[in-house]
LUMGUFI-498622 format. One line per 3 residues: number of its first residue (from 1); their letters; for each residue x, y, z of N, C-alpha, C. Coordinates in pm, whole numbers, plus 50000, padded with zeros to 5 digits. Each point is the difference from the previous one (the first is absolute). Layout:
<fimis>
NUM	a	X:Y:Z:X:Y:Z:X:Y:Z ~ ...
</fimis>
This chain:
<fimis>
1	mav	48183:51546:50056:50131:50038:49944:50002:49963:49853 ~ 50002:50098:49914:49981:49976:49857:50106:49909:49941 ~ 50126:50016:50043:50107:49922:49938:49978:49850:50022
4	lan	49938:49965:50113:49981:49859:50028:49887:49940:49920 ~ 49916:50082:49944:49888:49949:49920:50035:49987:49853 ~ 50118:50044:49963:50033:50006:49858:50070:49876:49948
7	kde	50037:49909:50091:50067:49878:49956:49934:49878:50061 ~ 49992:49893:49924:49945:49876:50054:50098:49943:50101 ~ 49942:49945:50106:50084:49944:50104:50060:49867:49956
10	gqr	49925:49921:49921:50052:49869:49962:49986:49903:50117 ~ 50035:49876:49975:49992:49896:50101:50141:49969:50048 ~ 50035:50058:50116:50132:49975:50056:49981:49941:50138
13	gal	50111:49966:50063:49994:49952:50136:50010:49849:50003 ~ 49903:49935:50067:50006:49856:50023:49983:49921:49869 ~ 50070:49886:49994:49978:49906:49891:49866:49931:50022
16	rvl	49920:49991:49895:49871:49931:50009:50022:49853:49960 ~ 49970:49910:50093:50024:49856:49981:49866:49928:49998 ~ 49975:49923:49894:49882:49916:49989:50041:49857:50035
19	lvg	49942:49947:50107:50033:49867:50048:49889:49904:49956 ~ 50035:49902:49916:49901:49913:49937:50019:49857:50051 ~ 49895:49945:50057:50006:49861:50048:49862:49954:50043
22	ead	49978:49868:49991:49868:49946:50031:49975:49988:50151 ~ 50103:49964:50077:49984:49975:50143:50014:50129:50079 ~ 49895:50034:50073:50003:50124:50078:50112:49999:50104
25	dkr	50020:49886:50067:50101:49995:50106:50140:50020:49944 ~ 50028:49945:49881:50132:50017:49940:50022:50145:49957 ~ 49894:50062:49946:50013:50142:49963:50028:50085:50123
28	qev	49932:49970:50110:50020:50077:50122:50141:49981:50055 ~ 50051:49877:49988:50136:49973:50046:50102:50083:49923 ~ 49986:50003:49868:50093:50078:49917:49979:50150:50024
31	ksa	49874:50039:50011:49969:50142:50023:50063:50049:50129 ~ 49994:49921:50105:50061:50038:50128:50152:50012:49987 ~ 50060:49909:49925:50146:50007:49980:50038:50126:49923
34	las	49924:50031:49895:50030:50119:49921:49978:50127:50081 ~ 49897:49999:50085:49970:50119:50081:50112:50030:50100 ~ 50080:49898:50033:50109:50022:50096:50123:50063:49937
37	lgd	50001:50011:49867:50115:50063:49934:49999:50150:50028 ~ 50113:50055:50037:50007:50143:50024:50018:50080:49873 ~ 50064:49941:49902:50032:50072:49877:50008:49899:49887
40	pal	49934:50027:49887:49918:50118:49969:49860:49990:50061 ~ 49931:50114:50004:49863:50001:50049:49910:49931:49899 ~ 49904:49920:50051:49913:49921:49913:49854:50029:50029
43	eiv	49919:49998:49895:49854:50001:50011:49952:49867:49943 ~ 49945:49913:50085:49971:49862:49961:49850:49981:49982 ~ 49962:49947:49884:49861:49961:49974:50000:49852:49962
46	eav	49884:49935:50014:49992:49855:49980:49899:49964:49891 ~ 50021:49881:49942:49907:49949:49899:50018:49849:49991 ~ 49905:49934:49937:50012:49857:49969:50031:49986:49851
49	pgp	50064:49891:49958:50033:49985:49857:49876:50008:49914 ~ 50014:50068:49888:49888:50013:49908:50010:50130:49924 ~ 49921:50017:49896:50004:50123:49919:49940:50117:50077
52	gra	50030:50120:49950:49934:50118:50056:50076:50066:50112 ~ 50127:50025:49981:50079:50069:50102:49941:50134:50036 ~ 49939:50069:49902:49947:50132:50026:49890:49998:50105
55	ang	49939:49882:50021:49892:49992:50099:50049:50026:50140 ~ 50131:49994:50023:50053:50024:50132:49996:50148:50037 ~ 49975:50087:49905:49987:50143:50027:50136:50067:50012
58	gpp	49998:50133:49989:50123:50077:50013:50089:49991:49879 ~ 50117:50062:50008:50094:49997:49888:50059:49861:49981 ~ 50056:49971:49884:50061:49868:49977:50118:49979:50093
61	pdv	50030:49874:50034:50111:49974:50092:50135:50021:49933 ~ 50101:50027:50082:50138:50002:49953:50056:49858:49996 ~ 49952:49917:50093:50048:49862:50013:49879:49909:50019
64	tmv	49999:49889:49929:49900:49895:50025:50073:49877:50050 ~ 49959:49950:50118:50060:49881:50060:49899:49887:49994 ~ 50035:49891:49930:49911:49887:49982:50050:49884:50087
67	lfn	49911:49950:50088:50038:49894:50092:49983:49862:49935 ~ 50104:49917:50015:49995:49858:49963:50029:49924:50128 ~ 49893:49961:50070:50018:49943:50133:49934:49863:50014
70	ggn	50010:49920:49894:49947:49865:50008:49852:49990:49971 ~ 49939:50108:49959:49858:49998:49968:49980:49975:49851 ~ 49915:50081:49940:49972:49986:49857:50110:50072:49921
73	eea	50107:49926:49970:50114:50060:49932:49966:50042:49858 ~ 49911:49927:49934:49965:50033:49862:49931:50136:49994 ~ 49913:50030:50096:49933:50130:50002:50103:50112:50018
76	sln	50097:49977:50090:50103:50101:50023:50088:50018:49877 ~ 50035:49889:49933:50081:50008:49878:49926:50074:49890 ~ 49872:49970:49984:49922:50068:49896:49990:50150:50028
79	ylq	49982:50034:50126:49992:50142:50036:50133:50069:49970 ~ 50109:49935:50041:50132:50057:49978:50026:50021:49851 ~ 49967:49899:49919:50025:50010:49857:49916:50111:49936
82	sea	49874:50012:50043:49914:50105:49943:50053:50138:50035 ~ 50056:50015:50118:50058:50129:50038:50128:50027:49921 ~ 50080:49897:49978:50125:50016:49927:49977:50037:49855
85	edd	49887:49960:49944:49970:50032:49861:49958:50145:49979 ~ 49975:50070:50109:49966:50142:49992:50127:50079:49967 ~ 50006:50059:49881:50120:50073:49960:49986:50151:50015
88	sps	49902:50044:50077:49980:50144:50021:50105:50053:50099 ~ 50028:50131:49995:50098:50059:50093:49962:49986:50146 ~ 49871:49982:50027:49955:49992:50139:50006:49859:50057
91	rpv	50050:49905:49923:50006:49862:50048:50087:49992:50125 ~ 49948:49937:50107:50079:49992:50123:50115:49900:49988 ~ 50096:50012:50089:50105:49899:50013:49936:49878:50065
94	lfa	50028:49881:49946:49933:49878:50041:50091:49915:50089 ~ 49954:49977:50124:50069:49914:50094:49924:49868:50012 ~ 50071:49891:50006:49941:49871:50035:50053:49961:50137
97	lvq	49909:49970:50093:50037:49959:50135:49974:49851:50011 ~ 50106:49921:50014:49992:49855:49984:50032:49931:50132 ~ 49914:49906:50038:50024:49923:50122:50076:49872:49969
100	ers	49964:49934:49892:50065:49875:49962:50118:50029:49908 ~ 50119:49958:50042:50121:50029:49921:50018:49891:49893 ~ 49905:49994:49911:50002:49900:49894:50061:50061:49874
103	pvl	50107:49939:49946:50059:50053:49876:49900:50007:49886 ~ 49911:49902:49992:49901:49999:49893:49907:50120:50013 ~ 49950:50023:50122:49909:50112:50022:50070:50133:49977
106	mrr	50123:50010:50045:50074:50126:49983:50021:50032:49852 ~ 50030:49896:49920:50017:50021:49856:49870:50048:49938 ~ 49889:49939:50040:49869:50041:49945:49968:50144:50038
109	ilr	50032:50037:50122:49972:50137:50048:50082:50102:49919 ~ 50129:49971:49981:50085:50093:49926:49957:50008:49854 ~ 49959:49885:49942:49954:50002:49861:49867:50074:49987
112	aga	49922:50001:50108:49873:50073:49998:50020:50150:50003 ~ 50123:50045:50037:50028:50143:49993:50032:50068:50130 ~ 50028:49927:50108:50034:50063:50127:50130:50078:49988
115	del	50002:50119:50059:50122:50082:50002:50088:49967:50119 ~ 49938:49959:50111:50073:49966:50123:49940:49873:50058 ~ 50086:49919:50062:49956:49876:50063:50050:50001:50144
118	lfl	49906:50001:50098:50034:49998:50141:49936:49878:50064 ~ 50061:49954:50108:49953:49878:50066:49930:50031:50130 ~ 49903:49914:50034:49924:50009:50124:50056:49899:50100
121	pld	50002:50034:50130:49964:50131:50056:50093:50110:49950 ~ 49945:50118:49987:50069:50109:49933:50125:50043:50076 ~ 50112:50003:49931:50124:50054:50057:49996:50152:49987
124	lgd	50001:50071:50112:49983:50145:49997:50116:50070:49929 ~ 50119:49944:50011:50114:50059:49931:49985:49994:49849 ~ 49959:49884:49949:49979:49985:49856:49886:50089:49951
127	atr	49893:50007:50080:49886:50083:49960:50039:50148:49998 ~ 50073:50043:50100:50043:50140:50006:50087:50035:49881 ~ 50095:49912:49969:50089:50025:49885:49921:50017:49872
130	all	49908:49908:49976:49923:50003:49875:49910:50124:49992 ~ 49936:50033:50111:49907:50114:50000:50074:50132:49994 ~ 50116:50010:50066:50079:50123:49991:50047:50026:49858
133	kis	50034:49894:49929:50043:50016:49860:49887:50060:49917 ~ 49878:49952:50022:49885:50055:49928:49974:50144:50041 ~ 50011:50028:50130:49976:50135:50049:50099:50099:49940
136	etr	50128:49961:49992:50101:50089:49943:49977:50020:49850 ~ 49960:49895:49931:49972:50012:49856:49885:50096:49976 ~ 49895:49988:50082:49886:50090:49986:50039:50144:50030
139	rka	50082:50019:50104:50042:50136:50036:50077:50066:49886 ~ 50088:49923:49935:50077:50056:49888:49908:50037:49884 ~ 49900:49914:49975:49905:50029:49891:49919:50124:50032
142	erq	49959:50019:50125:49920:50116:50038:50080:50128:49991 ~ 50131:49991:50020:50083:50118:49989:49992:50064:49862 ~ 49984:49915:49900:50000:50050:49863:49876:50082:49969
145	tgg	49894:49984:50079:49877:50073:49974:49975:50109:50104 ~ 50070:49998:50111:49980:50099:50104:50100:50114:49989 ~ 50000:50084:50103:50093:50111:50005:50141:49954:50036
148	vvi	50088:50097:50014:50141:49974:50027:50029:50031:50146 ~ 50065:49906:50069:50041:50020:50138:50151:50027:50003 ~ 50037:50109:50066:50141:50042:50009:50035:50013:50147
151	slv	50102:49929:50045:50045:50009:50138:50136:50069:50006 ~ 50017:50086:50101:50126:50070:50022:50048:49969:50141 ~ 50130:49974:50014:50055:49961:50128:50145:50045:50010
154	stv	50049:50017:50121:50142:50020:50025:50027:49969:50145 ~ 50108:49928:50027:50033:49968:50138:50089:50107:50064 ~ 50032:50104:49926:50073:50113:50057:49910:50123:49992
157	ggv	49994:50076:50107:49909:50114:50005:50053:50122:49927 ~ 49908:50093:49972:50040:50129:49944:50028:50002:49852 ~ 49961:49894:49926:50028:49999:49857:49879:50041:49916
160	gvt	49884:50022:50065:49887:50055:49927:49894:49902:49956 ~ 49982:49889:50073:49898:49903:49961:49861:50062:50004 ~ 49969:50067:50110:49866:50057:50015:49975:50112:49900
163	slt	50098:50088:49982:49980:50111:49906:49987:49949:49857 ~ 50077:49898:49961:49988:49947:49864:49867:49927:49982 ~ 49954:49927:50103:49870:49933:49991:49891:50101:49970
166	anl	49997:50108:50079:49897:50102:49982:50015:50073:49867 ~ 50122:50039:49967:50022:50078:49878:49976:49917:49874 ~ 50033:49871:50003:49973:49915:49885:49849:49985:49979
169	ala	49927:49986:50110:49854:49994:49990:49944:50128:49940 ~ 50049:50114:50046:49954:50129:49949:50036:50018:49853 ~ 50119:49955:49962:50041:50012:49860:49910:49916:49910
172	lry	49967:49880:50042:49910:49916:49920:49861:50062:49990 ~ 49959:50068:50105:49869:50066:49999:50001:50127:49916 ~ 50096:50088:50026:50004:50130:49932:50040:49987:49853
175	tln	50103:49921:49975:50058:49993:49866:49924:49906:49908 ~ 49953:49887:50055:49940:49897:49916:49853:49974:50032 ~ 49946:50075:50097:49858:49990:50037:49959:49858:50035
178	krv	50085:49931:50076:49972:49863:50042:49928:49999:50134 ~ 49926:49891:50023:49939:49978:50131:50103:49934:50089 ~ 50035:50067:50109:50115:49958:50079:49964:49995:50149
181	avv	50051:49899:50067:49990:49991:50146:50138:49975:50057 ~ 50023:50050:50120:50125:49974:50072:49966:49929:50130 ~ 50087:49908:50039:49981:49920:50121:50120:50022:50090
184	dld	49975:50041:50125:50109:50025:50094:50022:49875:50084 ~ 50102:49920:49962:50038:49883:50078:50116:50030:50094 ~ 50043:50126:50006:50093:50041:50105:49912:50027:50123
187	lqt	49950:49891:50059:49885:50006:50090:50027:50077:50127 ~ 50123:49998:50049:50029:50071:50124:50028:50148:49978 ~ 50049:50034:49883:50033:50140:49972:49881:50077:49943
190	ggl	49930:49939:49905:49884:50066:49941:50034:50129:49928 ~ 50113:50001:49929:50049:50124:49940:49926:50047:49877 ~ 49928:49910:49932:49934:50042:49876:49892:50105:50026
193	avf	49924:49984:50106:49896:50098:50032:50061:50137:50026 ~ 50114:50002:50070:50068:50126:50028:50049:50063:49872 ~ 50063:49921:49914:50055:50055:49876:49890:50054:49911
196	lnl	49886:49934:50000:49887:50043:49915:49912:50106:50068 ~ 50041:50042:50120:49925:50103:50075:49856:49958:50025 ~ 49984:49874:50039:49868:49946:50031:49995:49960:50147
199	epe	49883:50008:50058:49976:49952:50135:49885:49899:49994 ~ 50031:49879:49957:49893:49902:49976:49931:49954:50127 ~ 49869:49997:49995:49922:49942:50109:49991:49849:49983
202	rti	50015:49953:49877:49988:49859:49970:50136:49942:49964 ~ 50027:49879:50046:50130:49937:49978:49983:49854:49963 ~ 50111:49934:49980:49998:49857:49966:49940:49915:50112
205	mql	49995:50054:50122:49945:49924:50112:49855:49961:49977 ~ 49927:50080:49925:49860:49967:49971:49985:49874:49917 ~ 50108:49957:49936:49996:49880:49917:50051:49878:50075
208	ceg	50041:50019:50124:50055:49892:50080:49902:49946:50102 ~ 49879:50054:50001:49902:49963:50101:49899:49901:49942 ~ 49978:49891:50074:49900:49902:49959:50052:49904:49894
211	drk	49917:49901:49970:50037:49896:49904:49930:50016:49866 ~ 49932:50112:49981:49926:50020:49875:50096:50013:49882 ~ 49963:49937:49889:50082:50008:49880:50005:50144:49949
214	lds	50119:50045:49967:50019:50139:49959:49928:50028:49869 ~ 49928:50112:49995:49937:50043:49876:50027:50148:49979 ~ 49954:50053:49886:50031:50138:49964:49935:50101:50095
217	iql	49888:49963:50060:49934:50091:50093:50085:50017:50126 ~ 50052:49889:50052:50091:50009:50115:50125:50080:49966 ~ 50056:49971:49882:50121:50071:49961:49973:50150:49987
220	esa	49889:50036:49940:49965:50141:49985:49994:50069:50136 ~ 49947:49931:50099:49985:50061:50132:50134:50027:50067 ~ 50107:49936:49952:50132:50017:50062:50090:50097:49925
223	ltk	49959:50045:49882:50084:50086:49917:49975:50148:50027 ~ 50106:50078:49983:49992:50146:50012:50038:50061:49866 ~ 49917:50090:49949:50027:50061:49870:50084:50125:50014
226	hps	50103:50011:49919:50087:50118:49993:49941:50098:49900 ~ 50022:50131:50017:49946:50097:49904:50038:49972:49854 ~ 50112:49934:49978:50042:49968:49864:49912:49894:49935
229	giy	49932:49920:50082:49920:49889:49948:50057:49864:50030 ~ 50121:49992:50058:50053:49871:50040:49938:49962:50135 ~ 50009:49871:50034:49943:49951:50125:50110:49941:50087
232	lla	49985:50023:50131:50097:49950:50098:49935:49897:50090 ~ 50066:49883:50013:49968:49906:50106:50105:50021:50108 ~ 49960:50069:50107:50095:50050:50099:50039:49893:50101
235	apk	50116:50022:50062:50047:49915:50109:49915:50024:50124 ~ 50002:49907:50096:49922:50018:50123:50038:50130:50073 ~ 49905:50054:50072:50027:50122:50077:50092:49972:50118
238	rie	49986:49884:50060:50080:49965:50117:50110:49902:49960 ~ 50120:50024:50049:50113:49916:49963:49975:49855:50035 ~ 49943:49975:50119:49983:49862:50043:49901:49922:49912
241	dse	49912:50071:49932:49903:49931:49914:50065:49938:49877 ~ 50122:50042:49969:50067:49944:49883:50020:49850:50013 ~ 50007:49949:50123:50018:49857:50022:49875:49921:49964
244	lva	49887:50067:49985:49875:49932:49971:49974:49984:49851 ~ 50085:50059:49918:49984:49992:49854:50072:49874:49952 ~ 49925:49909:49940:50055:49871:49959:50029:49997:49851
247	dkt	50092:49911:49961:50037:49987:49859:49881:49955:49914 ~ 49908:49921:50057:49883:49958:49923:49912:50120:49966 ~ 49992:50096:50094:49925:50123:49971:50066:50078:49888
250	iga	50131:50012:50005:50073:50073:49895:49977:49934:49865 ~ 50007:49869:49996:49977:49930:49874:49862:50025:49944 ~ 49899:49988:50086:49862:50022:49954:49978:50144:49955
253	vld	50059:50095:50072:49986:50142:49965:50060:50028:49863 ~ 50121:49952:49977:50067:50029:49873:49934:49926:49884 ~ 49952:49879:50025:49928:49927:49894:49876:50077:49955
256	lmr	49929:50058:50095:49880:50076:49966:50035:50135:49938 ~ 50098:50068:50056:50036:50132:49949:50050:49993:49857 ~ 50067:49889:49966:50046:49984:49863:49884:50005:49902
259	qlf	49884:49953:50042:49884:49999:49912:49930:50136:49993 ~ 50029:50086:50094:49928:50127:50009:50080:50120:49951 ~ 50131:49987:49993:50085:50113:49963:50095:49961:49887
262	dyv	50043:50101:49925:50100:49976:49897:50136:49970:50061 ~ 50032:50071:50110:50128:49982:50068:49977:50001:50151 ~ 50066:49906:50066:50002:49995:50146:50147:50006:50042
265	ivd	50036:50103:50075:50140:50022:50037:50013:49982:50150 ~ 50091:49912:50041:50011:49959:50139:50131:50050:50059 ~ 49989:50079:50107:50117:50041:50078:50026:49891:50104
268	cgg	50101:49917:49976:50032:49889:50092:50093:50042:50111 ~ 50047:50127:49998:50087:50046:50107:50133:49927:50001 ~ 50054:49981:50121:50131:49938:50013:50002:49876:50087
271	yid	49882:49957:50047:49994:49882:50086:49942:49884:49922 ~ 50080:49896:49984:49958:49886:49918:49934:49895:50088 ~ 49873:49972:49970:49926:49898:50072:49904:49932:49903
274	ena	49908:49919:50055:49907:49927:49914:49911:50094:49918 ~ 49965:50115:50056:49916:50095:49928:50069:50053:49876 ~ 50127:50037:50016:50076:50049:49884:50012:49892:49894
277	vaa	50029:49878:50042:50017:49892:49904:49868:49968:49929 ~ 49888:50010:50073:49870:49979:49936:49977:50103:49890 ~ 50047:50123:50021:49989:50104:49896:50093:49968:49884
280	wer	50122:49957:50029:50095:49970:49893:49949:49887:49912 ~ 49937:49898:50062:49949:49887:49923:49896:50042:49898 ~ 49933:50112:50026:49892:50046:49912:50043:50117:49913
283	sdy	50128:50032:50001:50047:50119:49930:50046:49967:49859 ~ 49970:50093:49910:50054:49993:49864:50138:50063:49995 ~ 50023:50097:50088:50131:50064:50014:50033:50010:50148
286	lfy	50124:49967:50033:50051:50019:50135:50127:50084:49990 ~ 49994:50120:50057:50112:50092:49994:50065:50015:50137 ~ 50130:49978:50002:50079:50026:50120:50073:50132:49980
289	lld	49983:50092:50096:50063:50133:49990:50128:50003:50081 ~ 50101:50062:49943:50124:50024:50072:50059:50132:49956 ~ 50092:50051:50079:50069:50123:49960:50148:49970:49980
292	qsi	50077:50105:49978:50142:49983:49968:50083:49999:50129 ~ 49982:49896:50077:50076:49984:50123:50042:49855:50013 ~ 50109:49979:50072:50049:49864:50021:49899:49919:50080
295	aaa	49940:50063:50102:49902:49931:50082:49880:49954:49917 ~ 49951:50088:49911:49885:49966:49918:50033:49887:49903 ~ 50118:50004:49941:50040:49894:49907:50012:49866:50073
298	rca	50053:50003:50121:50013:49876:50078:49863:49945:50037 ~ 49909:50088:50041:49865:49955:50035:49929:49944:49877 ~ 50022:50061:49884:49938:49950:49877:50052:49861:49967
301	wrf	50129:49979:50020:50057:49867:49974:49940:49897:50094 ~ 49982:50037:50127:49938:49909:50097:49855:49970:49961 ~ 49932:50101:49946:49862:49979:49956:49996:49898:49885
304	vdl	50091:50013:49906:50006:49906:49888:50019:49858:50052 ~ 50089:49986:50099:50026:49868:50059:49874:49945:50066 ~ 49931:50083:50079:49877:49956:50065:49893:49966:49898
307	fgr	49984:50083:49900:49896:49977:49900:50020:49866:49931 ~ 50124:49966:49972:50029:49871:49938:49961:49885:50089 ~ 50021:50014:50132:49965:49893:50092:49850:49990:50025
310	lgl	49928:50110:49984:49855:49995:50017:49935:49916:49891 ~ 50051:50009:49881:49947:49917:49892:49871:50050:49941 ~ 49998:50122:49950:49880:50056:49938:50015:49993:49849
313	sav	49917:49918:49936:50015:49979:49856:49926:50105:49919 ~ 49909:50076:50062:49912:50089:49924:50072:50125:49951 ~ 50101:50046:50070:50061:50128:49968:50145:49998:50043
316	eps	50083:50079:49932:50139:50021:50040:50018:50147:50033 ~ 50078:50033:50102:50017:50141:50036:50082:50076:49897 ~ 49963:50126:49982:50080:50094:49921:50041:50113:50093
319	fil	50098:50078:49957:50058:50098:50091:49983:50142:49946 ~ 49960:50088:50091:49988:50142:49969:50098:50076:50087 ~ 50076:50086:49937:50099:50081:50071:49934:50132:50038
322	gry	49969:50016:50127:49934:50120:50047:50100:50106:50044 ~ 49953:50126:50004:50085:50114:50040:50131:50000:49922 ~ 49986:49971:49871:50118:49982:49914:50072:50131:49972
325	qph	50135:49995:50009:50086:50114:49965:50104:49951:49899 ~ 50004:50058:49881:50090:49948:49896:50147:50002:50037 ~ 50039:50096:50084:50144:50015:50031:50035:49945:50138
328	hpi	49917:49916:50051:50027:49941:50130:50121:49905:49990 ~ 50084:49994:50106:50117:49911:49996:49966:49853:49976 ~ 49884:49957:50048:49956:49864:49973:49908:50004:49878
331	see	50047:49948:49890:49930:50014:49873:49896:49890:49980 ~ 49914:50023:49902:49903:49898:49963:50071:49873:49956 ~ 50111:50013:49928:50074:49884:49950:50053:49916:50115
334	qit	50049:50066:50106:50051:49925:50115:49888:49923:50070 ~ 49886:50063:50012:49887:49932:50064:49953:49883:49915 ~ 49993:50021:49870:49960:49893:49908:50096:49881:50011
337	htl	50128:50029:50007:50100:49894:50012:49985:49925:50132 ~ 49974:50074:50108:49986:49938:50132:49880:49907:50005 ~ 49888:50044:49944:49876:49922:50006:49993:49892:49894
340	grt	50072:50017:49892:49985:49910:49887:49868:50020:49929 ~ 49939:50116:50017:49871:50035:49939:50009:50140:49942 ~ 49925:50025:49895:49993:50134:49945:49898:50083:50078
343	iya	50011:50132:49987:49908:50092:50064:49882:50026:49905 ~ 49878:49978:50051:49881:50015:49918:49971:50147:49972 ~ 50016:50085:50102:49971:50143:49985:50079:50079:50104
346	kip	50021:50126:49971:50067:50091:50092:49906:50116:50033 ~ 49986:50030:50128:49916:50111:50046:50093:50104:50060 ~ 50009:50120:49943:50100:50098:50044:49974:50052:50141
349	rde	50106:50041:50065:49991:50065:50130:49946:50142:49979 ~ 49895:50034:50072:49937:50132:49985:49937:50038:50133 ~ 50085:50026:50099:49952:50025:50135:49916:50127:50009
352	kvl	50034:50101:49923:49926:50127:50010:49855:49983:49956 ~ 49979:49928:49891:49863:49979:49954:49922:49916:50100 ~ 50060:49894:50053:49932:49917:50098:49969:50079:50127
355	erv	50088:50088:50037:49975:50084:50118:49880:50091:49978 ~ 49990:50058:49879:49885:50085:49970:49871:49919:49997 ~ 50009:49875:49952:49883:49913:50000:49946:49984:50141
358	qlr	50088:49976:50094:49957:49980:50138:49954:50129:50066 ~ 50074:50109:49983:49968:50126:50068:49872:50063:49948 ~ 49971:49983:49872:49881:50061:49941:49879:49907:50001
361	aqd	50020:49875:50047:49892:49901:50001:49940:49985:49860 ~ 50088:49998:49901:49959:49981:49861:50079:49883:49941 ~ 49955:49951:49883:50074:49891:49941:50105:50052:49903
364	lwq	50080:49910:49949:50115:50035:49915:49958:50075:49876 ~ 49885:49966:49943:49957:50064:49875:49938:50137:50024 ~ 49967:50030:50123:49956:50134:50034:50118:50090:50031
367	vgp	50106:49942:50056:50116:50078:50043:50106:50011:49891 ~ 50031:49889:49934:50107:50000:49901:49970:49911:49883 ~ 49899:50032:49920:49958:49911:49890:50107:49978:49894
370	gsp	50092:50094:49983:50104:49984:49899:50135:49965:50059 ~ 50003:49965:50127:50128:49971:50067:50058:49868:49950 ~ 50133:49984:50014:50062:49873:49960:49938:49880:50073
373	lar	49960:50020:50126:49939:49892:50075:49866:49959:49938 ~ 49916:50098:49969:49870:49969:49939:50018:49933:49864 ~ 50094:50048:49922:50022:49941:49867:50047:49856:50010
376	ave	50089:49973:50098:50050:49864:50017:49889:49904:50040 ~ 49912:50044:50088:49890:49914:50043:49901:49980:49885 ~ 49976:50105:49923:49912:49986:49883:50058:49901:49899
379	dla	50131:50007:49979:50064:49905:49908:49983:49857:50050 ~ 50015:49980:50131:49981:49867:50056:49856:49954:49981 ~ 49904:50089:50023:49858:49966:49983:49971:49960:49856
382	rrl	50054:50076:49904:49976:49968:49859:50064:49866:49962 ~ 50116:49975:50054:50067:49873:49970:49918:49882:50052 ~ 49948:50013:50120:49917:49893:50056:49871:49984:49921
385	asg	49940:50112:49960:49875:49996:49925:50019:49937:49862 ~ 50120:50013:49946:50026:49942:49868:50045:49855:50009 ~ 50003:49946:50123:50037:49860:50019:50148:49976:49994
388	gea	50079:50103:50035:50145:49987:49999:50045:49887:50090 ~ 50081:49911:49946:50043:49883:50075:50112:50036:50095 ~ 49989:49951:50124:50108:50015:50096:50108:49897:49972
391	tte	50123:50033:50040:50109:49906:49985:49986:49888:50101 ~ 50008:49878:49953:49990:49885:50091:50126:49918:49989 ~ 50026:49926:50107:50116:49914:50005:49957:49854:50007
394	qgg	50095:49913:49988:49974:49859:50007:49956:49963:50140 ~ 49918:49898:50012:49966:49954:50133:49852:50000:50030 ~ 49915:49968:49901:49858:49987:50029:49978:49887:50100
397	ivs	49916:50021:50099:49985:49906:50111:49858:49998:50050 ~ 49966:49900:50080:49865:49988:50051:49997:50040:50145 ~ 49881:50034:50049:49987:50057:50134:50035:49899:50109
400	rll	50084:50047:50093:50032:49919:50117:49983:50085:50125 ~ 49891:50069:50007:49979:50093:50110:49988:49930:50134 ~ 49948:49879:49999:49983:49932:50128:50135:49979:50069
403	saf	50104:49970:49920:50131:49979:50059:50070:50130:50033 ~ 49965:50109:49928:50067:50127:50022:49942:50075:50118 ~ 49867:49996:50013:49935:50079:50105:49921:49919:50100
406	gqr	49970:49874:49964:49909:49924:50083:49858:50025:49958 ~ 49914:49906:50024:49862:50011:49954:49920:50090:50091 ~ 49926:50095:49938:49907:50085:50075:49862:49934:49993
409	n	49944:49973:50112:49869:49935:50003:49890:50102:49993
</fimis>
């Protein structure tokens, strides 16, 4: 697949942790504790204090953990200080793991340049907090060099989430010649394949089998190419298989796709679960679609309330008014007042064009390239391509998914 060969994949996924200590048994004890963490995913390598980190092989670590466990503390301090003096961008975050709670030793460790200080035996809660902070920082940095992830959702049906997902992808491809993929997370409905007039033999289920780390070859095997040049990651063929798709799979898929495509557009459907939230956490834009109805406005308000309680700091939702009619009794101003948010974009109601799209098994630009609907989607595509900022509200927050949904093992 040519599009997948045109971009570097980069190093995403698990945090690479270098565990440094003289005593093999102590390293194994810490390694076992770290391996029991469910999130973030870790790749752990070991070393003894001394120069030559590169001798451990592989890419440089994201985190270096130096053990101070009553052995040769001077060797550990010297190693820590030498690592701290590295001012290159690839310098890892430095953890000191301390067994003896000595104020003198702790001061020396901090003066040597440790970024984090944890105590042995390792408290899993403290370790998780510190490592998640690093993982989120790395994810934000990678976003600046990768493609753009856009998620669309609505908890009320019939407002055009699937059609806008597909048409926005086509507009980015036709109008701006971008490399685009769409992901169908409306797993039980699978409407994107129908809208795009595709009958995919390959689906997201191929990425849910086995424990092998996801790579571009696996991803390629699951994608279906549309005649326009966009790629579809389709929903499972069988409704019951949707229960087998885990949020960790969604996260890994979107992390990789960001490196391979200019834009990844996700149809999240109307069912909010861990999979949808995993997509939102990785999104540069999150659009909630509603129409000019009291029910839609109420559902949008409930979504805002839920989103605030979920605690996603990476993105704030923006609102798109679908099937818009300028003379509708419920105006844009009334909806804006109800939500306390401005409308990011309006997509006009154009049932006749959409009907021809479906009946002729053609896309919008083949049926109505100059229609108000096509122009509105093109305008949205250009705005996103130019880095148009979405309206955000107060309330940046951190993830509390475990309390909202419960932990998925």
